[in-house]
C-alpha angles and dihedrals in degrees: 000000000000092000092047092051090049092051091047090051092050093048091047092050092047091050092049089049092052091047090050091049091049091049090046089051089053090048093048106047121180111249122216123195121204120192119188129213123254111141112236089359087069089075085080085075088072092058090048092051092052090058093042089055092048090051088059097244117159108206115214101185133021129196127177146165129215108327088004088058093052095048091039094051092051090049091046090052091060108273115134124226091256092049090052089050090054092048096049094044091066095041119108100213095182090056092046095049098043092057091214104175111224114251089238090064092063127087117234090261090052092046091055090045095052093044096053108051129065095192134024128181134178111258115197126166088350091302123119114221135184130233119266093232146000095251140023090212092235097139092049091049092050090053093048091051090054096046093047097042091112090064097037094122096052107102096167107066090206086071094060116109083265117024110249143187137174138190134236134173127241101230093205098051103021089230127140116256118203112213113199100134138047133050107344100217090050093049097050091043089057091048091054099044098125110199115257092007097066134024113253116264126233122216123170091342095309120118106222136192136175113325089218089081091073108010120015096167113038098198096139092055092052091049088054090053088063106268116158097184124034123208109190132189112198117193099160116110129221127252112309128229120245091259091060095051095088101140141037089249092056092048092051090048089052090054090049091051096056091087103028096051091059091047092052093065089067096035095050089053091052093051112100095205108022115191118193113180118207098252101140092113092058130077129217090256099046093114090140087068094054096130092054091048093050090051091052088057091050094049094049092049093047087063087062095043095111092053091047092051091052090054091047090055090056090057125083106278092204095072114144113256115258114266115238114240112237108214119232121221098180144030140180116242110200100173136030116207115187124195129181100024108134101142100034126059128234089245091056093049095043089047091055093051090056101196130110122243119241091025128103111268128188121232087238090058091048090050089049090053092051089048089052089056092045092050091063091067087218095116127064091197134010113195124166141177130215109210129174116243100182098261097048137311136319116220106210109193114200107191129189107196119219105254091208112090100171130060136182115213133185141191142164132211144178129190137150095258108042093024118204119352140165123205130206118184135191116200123188123188122203086022097159106346142012113282095024135116132192124200134184125190119195112191123198127187138079087340126030113225140161139199123196123186134179119184130180106195113207098174111216092012132069110295121210129224143178123196130185120179133175118195130179132175140143132217138180106244139172109278090220088068088061094044092050092052105033138032095263128159117270101237114162090196092067117077099158136018134192106247119203114206119197121181128180112182126182121184137182114190149163120222134187119195113203089183131354087263099048128058139167117204134187126178152132125260141199118197131184106198122187128180115182145149141199092206096088122067119254113272090352113170128200126215091279092056099248112163123193122202113252136188128183091350093310123121117211126214095171131013107156141135113228126196121199146155120227147183132203135191115193133181117179122170096150109135090218132021097217104028107022117184098181142004143068132274132198127164125171128178131185122185124186110198109208108167140018140178082233104218093182095040093236105102123140126160110276142161136224120205126181139164138187128192134175150149138215116218125188106224104177137343107318093349119113132181116210114194124183140167130189141171144172141197139192116223123201139039099269116136091221109126098170091095097048117128116260120189129201144089134043131279149074138270099024117178124250113346101331107132129193117243127175118230096036133071122247117297096008109128116050132184141130090248137028146167124207137183122198135185133179134185112207118194111190094203095170134009108295092356121112135187108204134197118181136182131182136182130191150171114209128171143112116298091001094161095043092055094042093235092127088078095054131094109296114268094203133043137169141176136206134196114194154155126231131194127189101221134172088258091053131263119346112203131179120184135184106205133190142163129209090219096064135038097230129087133194142213115214123197128191125174122183135354116328116246 
């Protein structure tokens, strides 16, 4: 009997224990959270999460699609709703989405390239094609890698602080792809790859796009993970009317919604606490209204607060408090692993990254390195993983090289010197070797010109370049300027002549770029320089018997080949070439002219040195002060005057030593040395619109530095009042210019990028 009583007691205890466990299971249900996609509307999820946190809910499983995947992954990694709100409040979504690479990430060759062409298209097998999407999503990916660094080594998303999954679509088969393993930033990026807005993602050989195409509300997948109660936040909208379909993005979203809208009728009914924010007045691209959208999520969830609190009471009240995530601003990368680089060498890629292995590196510096790679345009996608290796971190670069090697580019321009011109360019990458690029500009208009460049980029090491440029323009100038610099006839009946300037410059150089903003260049140069006019009669002699060579009715003042060696040091951190708001600029150039064909029989070895430096300083909101100073000097006793400095006019990128100067027309103030100070106030009174006030002062004459006159009160001054517009063709600038020293004034016009 003792044994029977004991057995009965054991069975009774075991039964009570099972009953207690069953009751406890009922009291502690597993909570699943489902977050739908919806573009900018998905920011309402943040407001919902803030209220869910305040209600005391502990979420056990999270599933999301598109923006729901991004917000859900961050929440699953340990961020609270309030922390996400703080993060997203300081995020510039427009900047992230557009993938505009900062100017500082581009080499000097790339800066010139991006500031010359208004349109560029892939050109393969003589067929012009168009990009697959507006953005590659690189900036978003960089930010996700930084924010999720603390969970970088978790490959199984069930091992995250909160188990997580997301959904993408296989673009080739149209099938749903469940992503619950891998590298978290890469997975959620694939889930949010909205067609036409972002380039498709590639994971394990599959080409993936937005999961909202097939499953915008993964409730079934969260049920399968073990959720007893589903809380769902639905920010997708129903089918739109024809009046609402005002953009390509909205039309594509409508197509996506054909399937998911029908599915949501069932899924909404299966959601225990269904939260539907009032987001009908917002579009999928209204990221500039993020605060309003977050509030809409809070308000909708507050309506469900009582239900949420009831669920929270059924959960274990002794849950450990959530650990605060401590943000990291630096890391140590011990090893660089590169995959997918067939056309570009390791040295080229490592040189672009510009950080040393086994040394502490900031996330900002890592982002800068990735931007440097992105700025080349050589990679269709740049994805990378940060993985612990025991001593530090491995950086695994997974590159997808751009299959297009050839591009056709176009631009148009008008100014008062070169007049109207249209440019067509052909660019070929991997022209002769890996890491190289060749480019040819052919310019038609009032003056035919060309510009050929070849550049072999070796990253950290000395890069190699070849330039060939032909320039031609004409300008009405004071005849005394010609008489003072060349042996020209003394004809009192001539006050002005039309001077034709022809310049053919060929350069071979080596360049090392310590950073994208700083470069040192050395090289050799050949220049054919020709000054001529049709104003004077052929073989006309003055009373003193001066004869000038003529050909086909053209009189020549200079027609020589010059051979020189040169060096340049350049620093350029301006954030914009035409309307800088911050940064520094320094450019110095020294040419030693060694040989000449000596058209005027007066050549002796001589040197030309010049430098320009400046800064852009933001003063107040939308008001910037740009200050610059420059100067130049000729060294030696050569009688050559063809390289003297000549000030006047408005513009950029003049050949030789022609220098812009407000208040005077082009080619007005000559001398073999000069100093100049320049200042400009730029008021950005509306997006892309600028009100400009400029002033410049100068001393220019022969032997200015030898006589000490460079340090005296300026002899010349000029002012300009203008308007600037950042257009799709490039900057449009109109200036009214005057000088107190002369009675004339000028209007200067410039439309489009200078080339």
